[in-house]
N, C-alpha and C positions, 0 to 999 in steps of 0.2 A: 407570750410565745409568736402568737400568729405575725405581729408587728416587727418582733426579731427577725423571723425567717424571710417574711417580705423584704425589710430592709437590706438583709443578705444576700438575697437573690437580686436586688436592684442594683447593687455596689460589685458584682460578680465578676463581671467582665468589662466595667465602665472605670474608667480612667481619665484623668485630666492630664496628665503628663504622658509621653511616650515610653520615657524609661519606665514609669509602672508596668505599662502594656508589655513592655519586652519582658521585664522580670516576669509578668505574670505567666505569659506564654513560654518563658523557657521553664517557670516549673513546672507546666502540663507535659510540656515535651521530656523535660527529666523523669516525671511519672509514667509517662506514656512508654519512655525506652526501658525503661527500670521493669515496669509490669510485661512488656513484650520478652524481654531479655529470661527473667524468671521462668515466665509460662515455657520458652523453650529451652531451657537449660531442666526444668522436670520433665518433661517430654522426651528428650535426647536421652537423657540420662536414666530413665523409665524405660523407654525403647531399648538402649542397650542392654538393661538387665533380661527385659523378657524374651529378646532376641537370641543373647548368649546362651542364657536358661533353655530354651526351648530345643536348643542346637547340641545342649549338653544333656538333655534328655534325650533328645532324639538317639546319641550315641549311647546311653549309658541308663536309660530310664530314670523315674523320680526317686524311687528306692531301692537297692540291689540287696538281694538277699545272698549269701557264701558260708564258706565253714569260716569259723572264728580261728585265727590264727596268732596266738597269743606271742609268739617268738616273730622276729622279724625276717628270719631265715627258714622259717616252716614252709615246707614244700605244700602246696596245695592238694587237697583232700578229695574225693569227688561227694558228693551229696546224689543221693535218690531221688530220681524224679518224681515226679507224682507221689512224694510223701505227701502223709495226712494232713501235716501243717500247710503244706503248697495248695493243696484243693481247697482248704478254707480260706485260704487269700483272695478268691475271687469275690468271695461274701461277704469282705469287709468294705466300711463304708468308702465310696470315694474309688475302690479300685476298677481300674477298666480292662488290664489287660494283664495276666503272667506268662512272661516266657523264657524258658530254660536258655543257659548261654555257657559256651566254653571259652576261654582268649588262649591263644597259644602263640608264642614268638616266634618267628619264622626268616628267612630268607628268601626274598623273591628275585630270580635270575632270569636275565631275557640276553639275547646275544649281545647286546650293547652294553650292560651295564648288571650290577646287581644292589640291590636295598635292604635295609633291616625293616621289618615289619611285625605287624601283630595282627593276627588271624581271629576276627570274632565269628564263633560258631553258633550258627543259631538253627531255628526250626520255624516250620511254618506258620507257628503264633508269633513268631517275630514283627517288631513295630515296623512293618516296611512302606507305610504310607509316611514315612519321614522323609525317608531314602528317597520314596517315588517322587518326591519334592524337588529333590535336588539330581533327577538324573540327568546327564548331559549327555549322552551318548547311550545307545545299547539300552539294556533292559536289566530288572533285578534278575539274579541267580534263581532258576525253579527249584525251591527247596521240599518240594512236596516228592521228588523221585528221589529212588534210592543212589541215582549217580550224584556224590558230591564233589564234583570236578569243577563245576563251572561257579566263578568269583566276583564280587562287584571293587572295584579298586578306584583309586580317586584319580582324577585330574592331573594331582601333583606326583602321584606316582606311575602315571602313565607317560606324564613326558620325561621323567627321570630316566626310565626303563625304555623309552620309544616304544611303547604297547599301544596296539588298539582292539576296538572290541572284534572278537572272535579269534585273536594271538592267542596261543598256546605258550606257556611258561613254566619254568621249574621251581617249585618251591623245596626249599631245604628247611628239615625241623631238624634243629641240634640238641644233643643230650648224650649220652653213653654212646651210642651208636647213632650216628647221623643219617637219617632218612629223607628220599625226593621223591615228591609227587607231581606230578603232572596236570596244570591247571588252564582252564579257557575263560578268558574274558568275556562275561556275559555283561558287563556295563562298566561305565564310568561314570562317577557322580564327582560334586565339587560343593561345599559347604561354606566354603570360606573360613571354616574354622580350622587355620592353617595346622596348630599342633596335631590333630586329628586326621584333615587329610593327608601327612603324610607319613601317617602310620597306619591306620587302621584300616583292613579288607576284611570283606563279609563273605562269609563261606558257607556251607552245611555244616551243622553244628555233628554230623556222622565223619566227616573227614578228622577234626580232631580229636573224635571217641576212637576213631583205628589207630591215627596215629599213637595217643596214651595207652593203646589197648585197655582202653574202659569199654563196658558194654553199653547197649543202646538203652540203658536206664541211669547213668551214670552222668552226673551234669558237673558244672564248676558253682553255679547258681542260678538265683532269677532274676531277672528283670521285672520290676513289678511298677506299670504306668497306671496313673492317678489321673483324677478329673481334675485336679487342682496344683497348682503350684505352692502353694501356700503350709505352713506349718509343719514342713517335711522332718526336720529332725524331732515335734513331739512326737507326730506318728510313729518315727520308727522307732523311738525309746519305747514308747507303748507296746507295740507287735513284740518288741525284745521280751516281754515279759512272759508274752505265749509262746515263742518259739521254744527249741530245744537248746540245752545250751552249747551245743555244739553250730551253730547257727547263730548269726547277727545280722540284722538289717541296718545298711548304711545309708544316709542319704545322699541325694548329690553332692549336696555342701560340702559333707564330709569326705567325696571321693575326689574331687579335685578345689579342696581350700583356695591355693593360690589364684586361680581366677576369679571365686566367689571373694576374695579379701581386695581384689583391683578393682570389683565393683563397688564393694563399700567404701573405697575411696573416692571414688568418682560421687557416689552420695556427700563425704564430707566436701567435696567442692563446691557442690550444690549448695549446702546450707551458707560455705561462705561467702557465694556470690550472691546469694538471698539476702544476707545480712547486710553487704557491702552496698547493692544496689538500694534497697530500703532505707539506709542511712544518708545516701547520697539524697535520695528522694526528699527527705523529713529536712534537710540542712536546705536546698533549695526551694522549697516550698515556706519554711521559717523566714528566710530570706525575705520571698515574696512577700508574706503576709508582714512582714515589718515595714517592705517600703509601702503596702497598703495604709498600714497604720498611719505613717508620717503623714502621706497624701492626706488623709482623711481625719487630721489632726484637728482641723476647724468643727468638724460634724460632731468629732467624741466631746471636746469641750462645749457645744450647742445641747448636748444630749446630757451632759452631766449638769449644766444650768438650768435643764427643765426636769431635772429630778431623778433621771433616771438612774440605776446602781450600777456601777462600775463592771459587778461580774455579768448583767444583762448586755452589756456594750462590749464586752469580752465576749460573749456567745454569737452577738452580732458577726463579729471577724471570724468565728471559730464556722459558723454556719456558713461563711463566704468561703473559708478556706475547704470546706467539706463538698461545694458544688463543685469546685476546683479541682478538687482528687479525685472525686467519681468520674469528672469531664476525662481526666489524664487516664485514668483507669480503664475507662470506655474505648478510649483512641489504644491505648497498651493492647486491650483485647486485638482489635481487630488487626492491629499491626502482628502482634505475636502468631494469635491463632493462623493469619492469613500467610505468614512466613511459613507455618508449619505446614500448610495444606499445600503449598508449594513444591517443598520438598519432599513429601509424602506422592506427590503427582510426578514431578519430572526428575527427583531423585537428582539434583543438579551437582549435590555435595558430597563426594565421595572419599572411601579411606583405604590404607592397606591393609587388605585382611592379615597380614603377616602379624603386626602391630595391634590391631583395634577387633580383628576376629570377625568384620563385617565389611562387605563390599562397601554401602553407602551409610549417611546417618539414617538409621530406625528410629521413628516416629511412635510414639503411644498414647494418645489421644484419654489423657488421666482429668476426667473432667470433673471429679470431685476435688481431686489437689486444685486446678484453677480455680475454682469456685471458693476452696478455702483462703487462696492466696491472695485474691480477692477482696473479699472480706477482710483478713488480717491487714494488708496494705490499708484500705480505708481507714479501718480502726487505729490503729498505730498513727498512722499519718494524723487524721482528724485531734485523737487525745494528744500527739506531741506536740498542737498547735496551742496549747493550756498556756507554753512557756512562754513564745514570743507574745504572745496578748497579755501577759504582765505588765508590759511597758504603760499599760492605760491605764492603772491604778494610779501612775506617776503622772498624768498628764492633768494638769491645774484647767479648771475652766477659764479662769481670768486671761492666764498667758495664751491659752489655747485660742480664744475668740480672737486676741490680737495678733495670731499667727500669719 
């Protein structure tokens, strides 16, 4: 075995013909390029999923608890704030924060225009850290005071209605009796999640309670924030067993299924890219190995004449291929991880948030996935080399020594 590995190393990057060297270097470049593209695809798709999911959770939490409405046209029913089951939530595993909310559709009118919005009423327990990161002007509304007329609007709404921080605007709540309230713009945010930026306004929960004529103990539901993004559907199903019949837990995937379906589609594209690039790497490596075998026909014939078994001769070339594959994977890591680091640092590739929900290509350093990818590429490419080395079985020593 030592002799096999020794001989394989000696011939790894040595060739008597320029064509052999060219094919060899093309195989290395093919593997390096394939590994780099596969790592970039994994990092970008995982980054998309993490970035979009984080923004969705910022707007709606990991799991929402609300009234169970069996009929599509059922009107929202208020829940009692600080109910017994809600007090127990904070003690559940991975629960970080529980905050009550009320959603209420309305119209926001300025002197220039009018726009349809959804006012999310929250209190001081709200997940303000998320919006604090995306504040572009002004500040968050003060939710600790009893004055509920400060609001946080998005830059998209501000541009549409030509509003700025400090301006006052009328909100019209539609229903049997249309009611209007004057609100003041406390701050302007921009998350890049266009579907939400153009609709959601943050205000005190007291404002929505006044409009609905609910008392301060009545709410629409709870935003439950967890310490993990994983297994949310399983967690929600487990909670449903202990919740009252009129209350249901809905994970973020159930609240926005179309967005998560879009993310799943991107994962399917990644699997296709991985399969395609791996296949190309195997084909190029096989071609390089066959050229190497043809070039070393005399050596093969000599080794057979000396009594070496064909399997051991095949192992020499498979070891040879292994060293070349590892070299390609190493270079691919340098290229792929280097490009990812450049994108993370300089963010030179940008997107239209209207279509992709983000401003720039997000990167997630999925080190475990990268390690598995490297091992899989090396293992599959190396094992695939048993097929092209089968031609060694057909080489006759007498003819080879005349070659």
